[in-house]
C-alpha positions, 0 to 999 in steps of 0.5 A: 554648812560649807560656804567655801573651801576653808570649811572643808577637810579632804583626807586621802589614803596614800598608796594606790590612792594619792600615789604608787610606790613605783610612780610617785604622785601623779603630776596632776595630783601635785598641781591640784593639791597646791591649788586646793590648799592655796585657795584655802582648802584643808588637805592631808593624808590618812595612811599606815605609813610611818612619819619617815615613810610618809615624809619622803613624799612631802616634796610632791604632796601639799599638806595643809593639816596634820597627817593621820599615820600608822593606820590611825594610831598617830596624828602628826603635824609635819610643820611643827614636828609634833605628835598630836595623837600617839596610841601604843599597842598593848605590848603583852598581847601584841608580843604574844601574837607575834610569838604565836605567828613566828612559831606557826608561820616560819616564812612570814616577815615581821616588822615592828614600828616603835614609838621612837619612829623607828622600824625594827625587822624581827624576821626578814623575807622578800616582802619586808625587803621590798617594803624597807629597802626598795622604799629606802626606809631606815630600819634595824634588825633585832630580835623581840627581846631587844625591843624596849619601849612602846610599839605603835603597830606590827606588820606581817608581810607575806604572800596573800595566801599565807596572809589569809592563813594568818588572819584565820589563825589570829581570829581564832585566838584572843589578844585583849587590847589589840585588833588585826587588819589587812592593809593590802594583799601582802600586809596584815597588821596588829593595831591598838584597840580604838586606833583607826583612821576613822577615829583619828579623823574625828579627833583631827576634826576636833583639833582643827575645829572643822565639823566632821560632816565637812570632810571628804575621805578618799580611799582604795582598800578595805582598811579605808572603809571605816574612814570613809564611813566616818567622813561626811562624804566618801570617795572610792578610787576607780582601782579599788575593789568593787566592795570598796566602791560600793561602800563609797558615796561616789567613785573617782578615777584611778590613782595614776589617772589623777582620781584624787585631783578629780575630787579636789577640782570638783570641790574647787569648782563648787566652792572655790 
Protein backbone atom coordinates (compact mmCIF):
# COMPACT_ATOMS: atom_id res chain seq x y z
CA UNK A 1 0.00 0.00 0.00
CA UNK A 2 1.29 3.46 -0.91
CA UNK A 3 0.93 6.04 1.86
CA UNK A 4 3.59 8.54 0.82
CA UNK A 5 6.35 9.13 -1.72
CA UNK A 6 8.72 7.14 0.51
CA UNK A 7 6.81 4.00 -0.49
CA UNK A 8 7.37 4.54 -4.24
CA UNK A 9 10.22 3.57 -6.57
CA UNK A 10 10.21 5.15 -10.04
CA UNK A 11 12.51 3.56 -12.63
CA UNK A 12 13.07 5.36 -15.92
CA UNK A 13 14.83 4.39 -19.11
CA UNK A 14 17.45 6.98 -20.13
CA UNK A 15 17.74 7.46 -23.89
CA UNK A 16 14.71 9.14 -25.46
CA UNK A 17 12.90 8.82 -22.14
CA UNK A 18 14.74 10.83 -19.49
CA UNK A 19 17.18 12.45 -21.92
CA UNK A 20 18.53 12.51 -25.46
CA UNK A 21 22.25 12.17 -26.26
CA UNK A 22 22.09 15.41 -28.25
CA UNK A 23 20.15 17.62 -25.82
CA UNK A 24 20.80 15.98 -22.44
CA UNK A 25 18.24 15.99 -19.63
CA UNK A 26 15.48 18.60 -20.11
CA UNK A 27 15.59 21.20 -17.33
CA UNK A 28 12.04 20.41 -16.24
CA UNK A 29 13.09 16.80 -15.65
CA UNK A 30 16.11 17.92 -13.61
CA UNK A 31 14.03 20.14 -11.35
CA UNK A 32 11.25 17.61 -10.83
CA UNK A 33 13.67 14.75 -10.09
CA UNK A 34 15.28 16.85 -7.34
CA UNK A 35 11.90 17.73 -5.85
CA UNK A 36 10.61 14.15 -6.01
CA UNK A 37 13.68 12.79 -4.22
CA UNK A 38 13.80 15.65 -1.70
CA UNK A 39 10.24 14.77 -0.68
CA UNK A 40 11.26 11.15 -0.05
CA UNK A 41 10.55 9.44 -3.37
CA UNK A 42 12.96 6.86 -4.77
CA UNK A 43 14.09 7.48 -8.34
CA UNK A 44 16.59 5.67 -10.53
CA UNK A 45 17.28 4.61 -14.12
CA UNK A 46 17.15 1.32 -16.03
CA UNK A 47 19.34 1.52 -19.11
CA UNK A 48 21.60 -0.40 -21.43
CA UNK A 49 24.37 2.09 -20.71
CA UNK A 50 27.55 1.21 -18.86
CA UNK A 51 28.58 2.77 -15.54
CA UNK A 52 30.72 5.36 -17.31
CA UNK A 53 28.09 6.20 -19.90
CA UNK A 54 25.26 6.60 -17.37
CA UNK A 55 27.56 8.29 -14.87
CA UNK A 56 28.35 11.10 -17.30
CA UNK A 57 24.82 12.42 -16.68
CA UNK A 58 24.88 12.28 -12.86
CA UNK A 59 25.29 16.06 -12.68
CA UNK A 60 21.87 16.47 -14.34
CA UNK A 61 20.12 13.44 -12.79
CA UNK A 62 19.02 12.94 -9.18
CA UNK A 63 19.21 9.25 -8.26
CA UNK A 64 18.07 8.06 -4.84
CA UNK A 65 18.38 4.32 -5.53
CA UNK A 66 20.91 2.03 -7.23
CA UNK A 67 20.80 2.06 -11.03
CA UNK A 68 19.93 -0.81 -13.37
CA UNK A 69 22.64 -0.82 -16.06
CA UNK A 70 23.79 -2.99 -19.00
CA UNK A 71 20.14 -3.72 -19.85
CA UNK A 72 19.57 -5.40 -16.49
CA UNK A 73 22.83 -7.30 -16.20
CA UNK A 74 24.20 -4.97 -13.54
CA UNK A 75 22.68 -3.18 -10.56
CA UNK A 76 25.12 -0.48 -9.51
CA UNK A 77 25.16 1.82 -6.50
CA UNK A 78 26.81 5.04 -7.67
CA UNK A 79 26.86 6.48 -4.14
CA UNK A 80 28.91 3.61 -2.68
CA UNK A 81 30.63 2.47 -5.92
CA UNK A 82 29.51 -1.16 -5.68
CA UNK A 83 27.86 -3.68 -8.01
CA UNK A 84 24.87 -5.21 -6.28
CA UNK A 85 24.25 -7.49 -9.26
CA UNK A 86 26.77 -8.49 -11.92
CA UNK A 87 25.59 -11.01 -14.52
CA UNK A 88 28.06 -12.21 -17.16
CA UNK A 89 27.49 -13.75 -20.58
CA UNK A 90 28.10 -17.39 -21.34
CA UNK A 91 31.35 -16.57 -23.07
CA UNK A 92 31.57 -19.63 -25.38
CA UNK A 93 28.08 -18.94 -26.78
CA UNK A 94 28.61 -15.19 -27.04
CA UNK A 95 32.03 -15.65 -28.66
CA UNK A 96 30.57 -18.04 -31.24
CA UNK A 97 27.70 -15.65 -32.03
CA UNK A 98 30.10 -12.74 -32.50
CA UNK A 99 32.35 -14.80 -34.80
CA UNK A 100 29.33 -15.92 -36.83
CA UNK A 101 28.08 -12.34 -37.26
CA UNK A 102 31.53 -10.94 -38.09
CA UNK A 103 31.94 -13.57 -40.83
CA UNK A 104 28.46 -13.08 -42.30
CA UNK A 105 28.11 -9.27 -42.03
CA UNK A 106 31.39 -7.45 -42.86
CA UNK A 107 29.83 -4.02 -42.34
CA UNK A 108 28.61 -4.52 -38.77
CA UNK A 109 30.26 -2.73 -35.86
CA UNK A 110 30.89 -4.75 -32.70
CA UNK A 111 31.49 -3.54 -29.15
CA UNK A 112 32.01 -5.77 -26.11
CA UNK A 113 31.28 -4.48 -22.61
CA UNK A 114 33.71 -6.24 -20.26
CA UNK A 115 33.35 -7.03 -16.56
CA UNK A 116 35.95 -4.40 -15.62
CA UNK A 117 33.56 -1.70 -16.87
CA UNK A 118 35.40 -1.17 -20.16
CA UNK A 119 34.26 -1.03 -23.76
CA UNK A 120 36.25 -2.90 -26.41
CA UNK A 121 35.57 -2.13 -30.07
CA UNK A 122 36.24 -5.32 -32.02
CA UNK A 123 35.13 -3.88 -35.35
CA UNK A 124 34.50 -0.16 -35.88
CA UNK A 125 32.03 1.54 -38.20
CA UNK A 126 30.13 4.83 -38.30
CA UNK A 127 27.70 3.60 -35.65
CA UNK A 128 30.36 2.55 -33.13
CA UNK A 129 32.08 5.88 -33.80
CA UNK A 130 28.86 7.71 -33.03
CA UNK A 131 28.37 5.68 -29.84
CA UNK A 132 31.89 5.95 -28.43
CA UNK A 133 33.50 9.10 -29.80
CA UNK A 134 30.46 11.36 -29.98
CA UNK A 135 29.49 10.41 -26.42
CA UNK A 136 33.07 10.80 -25.20
CA UNK A 137 33.32 7.26 -23.84
CA UNK A 138 36.54 5.50 -22.91
CA UNK A 139 37.19 2.53 -25.18
CA UNK A 140 39.96 0.49 -26.74
CA UNK A 141 40.34 -1.35 -30.02
CA UNK A 142 41.23 -5.04 -29.76
CA UNK A 143 40.58 -8.34 -31.55
CA UNK A 144 38.44 -11.01 -29.90
CA UNK A 145 41.38 -13.22 -29.01
CA UNK A 146 42.84 -10.50 -26.76
CA UNK A 147 39.73 -10.19 -24.58
CA UNK A 148 40.38 -12.02 -21.33
CA UNK A 149 37.91 -11.99 -18.44
CA UNK A 150 34.13 -11.90 -18.46
CA UNK A 151 31.75 -10.05 -20.75
CA UNK A 152 28.59 -8.26 -19.56
CA UNK A 153 27.09 -7.86 -23.03
CA UNK A 154 27.83 -7.46 -26.74
CA UNK A 155 26.57 -4.62 -28.93
CA UNK A 156 26.14 -4.89 -32.70
CA UNK A 157 25.87 -1.45 -34.31
CA UNK A 158 24.65 -1.04 -37.88
CA UNK A 159 21.89 0.24 -40.14
CA UNK A 160 18.35 -0.78 -39.29
CA UNK A 161 18.16 -2.90 -42.43
CA UNK A 162 21.29 -4.86 -41.50
CA UNK A 163 20.07 -5.16 -37.90
CA UNK A 164 16.93 -6.94 -39.13
CA UNK A 165 19.08 -9.35 -41.15
CA UNK A 166 21.33 -10.05 -38.14
CA UNK A 167 18.30 -10.71 -35.98
CA UNK A 168 16.94 -13.26 -38.45
CA UNK A 169 20.39 -14.82 -38.84
CA UNK A 170 20.88 -15.32 -35.08
CA UNK A 171 17.29 -16.40 -34.41
CA UNK A 172 17.84 -19.32 -36.81
CA UNK A 173 20.76 -20.60 -34.71
CA UNK A 174 21.17 -21.84 -31.15
CA UNK A 175 23.44 -20.18 -28.62
CA UNK A 176 22.79 -21.61 -25.12
CA UNK A 177 22.77 -19.26 -22.16
CA UNK A 178 22.28 -16.00 -24.08
CA UNK A 179 19.48 -14.10 -25.78
CA UNK A 180 19.31 -11.31 -28.34
CA UNK A 181 17.45 -8.01 -28.19
CA UNK A 182 17.18 -4.84 -30.29
CA UNK A 183 17.65 -1.77 -28.07
CA UNK A 184 17.00 0.84 -30.75
CA UNK A 185 16.90 1.05 -34.54
CA UNK A 186 20.68 0.71 -34.85
CA UNK A 187 21.72 -1.43 -31.86
CA UNK A 188 21.25 -5.18 -31.38
CA UNK A 189 22.65 -6.84 -28.26
CA UNK A 190 23.67 -10.20 -26.86
CA UNK A 191 22.55 -10.49 -23.23
CA UNK A 192 23.03 -13.13 -20.52
CA UNK A 193 20.04 -15.42 -20.12
CA UNK A 194 17.97 -14.19 -17.17
CA UNK A 195 19.46 -10.69 -17.25
CA UNK A 196 16.80 -8.13 -18.16
CA UNK A 197 15.47 -4.86 -16.82
CA UNK A 198 12.34 -6.47 -15.36
CA UNK A 199 14.26 -9.19 -13.51
CA UNK A 200 16.68 -6.56 -12.19
CA UNK A 201 13.75 -4.46 -10.98
CA UNK A 202 12.53 -7.38 -8.86
CA UNK A 203 15.99 -7.82 -7.36
CA UNK A 204 16.32 -4.09 -6.70
CA UNK A 205 12.94 -4.04 -4.93
CA UNK A 206 14.04 -6.90 -2.69
CA UNK A 207 17.30 -5.09 -1.93
CA UNK A 208 15.47 -1.87 -1.04
CA UNK A 209 12.53 -3.49 0.75
CA UNK A 210 9.97 -1.92 -1.59
CA UNK A 211 7.06 -4.05 -2.90
CA UNK A 212 7.24 -4.34 -6.67
CA UNK A 213 3.59 -3.27 -6.87
CA UNK A 214 4.78 0.13 -5.56
CA UNK A 215 6.98 0.70 -8.61
CA UNK A 216 6.46 2.87 -11.67
CA UNK A 217 8.42 2.06 -14.85
CA UNK A 218 8.83 4.59 -17.67
CA UNK A 219 10.12 3.63 -21.12
CA UNK A 220 10.06 4.39 -24.82
CA UNK A 221 11.17 1.31 -26.76
CA UNK A 222 10.44 -2.39 -27.21
CA UNK A 223 13.22 -3.44 -24.83
CA UNK A 224 11.39 -1.52 -22.07
CA UNK A 225 8.18 -3.55 -22.34
CA UNK A 226 9.46 -6.35 -20.09
CA UNK A 227 10.38 -3.75 -17.43
CA UNK A 228 6.98 -2.10 -17.78
CA UNK A 229 5.18 -5.42 -17.36
CA UNK A 230 7.15 -6.20 -14.21
CA UNK A 231 6.32 -2.89 -12.52
CA UNK A 232 3.22 -2.04 -10.54
CA UNK A 233 2.38 0.74 -13.00
CA UNK A 234 3.82 1.34 -16.47
CA UNK A 235 4.16 4.54 -18.47
CA UNK A 236 5.14 4.91 -22.13
CA UNK A 237 6.59 8.08 -23.56
CA UNK A 238 4.67 10.11 -26.10
CA UNK A 239 7.53 9.53 -28.55
CA UNK A 240 7.37 5.73 -28.09
CA UNK A 241 6.19 3.46 -30.94
CA UNK A 242 2.46 2.74 -30.81
CA UNK A 243 3.07 -0.89 -29.83
CA UNK A 244 4.98 0.27 -26.74
CA UNK A 245 2.26 2.78 -25.85
CA UNK A 246 -0.38 0.06 -26.11
CA UNK A 247 1.63 -2.13 -23.71
CA UNK A 248 1.64 0.59 -21.03
CA UNK A 249 -0.97 1.53 -18.43
CA UNK A 250 -0.66 5.23 -19.31
CA UNK A 251 1.12 7.47 -21.82
CA UNK A 252 2.96 10.64 -20.84
CA UNK A 253 4.46 13.48 -22.88
CA UNK A 254 7.45 13.31 -25.18
CA UNK A 255 11.01 13.16 -23.89
CA UNK A 256 12.05 16.74 -24.69
CA UNK A 257 8.69 18.04 -23.44
CA UNK A 258 9.40 16.65 -19.97
CA UNK A 259 7.30 13.49 -20.04
CA UNK A 260 9.21 12.03 -17.06
CA UNK A 261 8.63 15.23 -15.08
CA UNK A 262 4.92 14.92 -15.84
CA UNK A 263 4.87 11.45 -14.25
CA UNK A 264 6.88 12.53 -11.19
CA UNK A 265 4.80 15.65 -10.62
CA UNK A 266 1.62 13.59 -10.78
CA UNK A 267 2.98 11.37 -8.00
CA UNK A 268 4.03 14.42 -5.98
CA UNK A 269 0.53 15.88 -6.20
CA UNK A 270 -1.05 12.59 -5.16
CA UNK A 271 1.31 11.42 -2.41
CA UNK A 272 3.57 14.36 -1.52
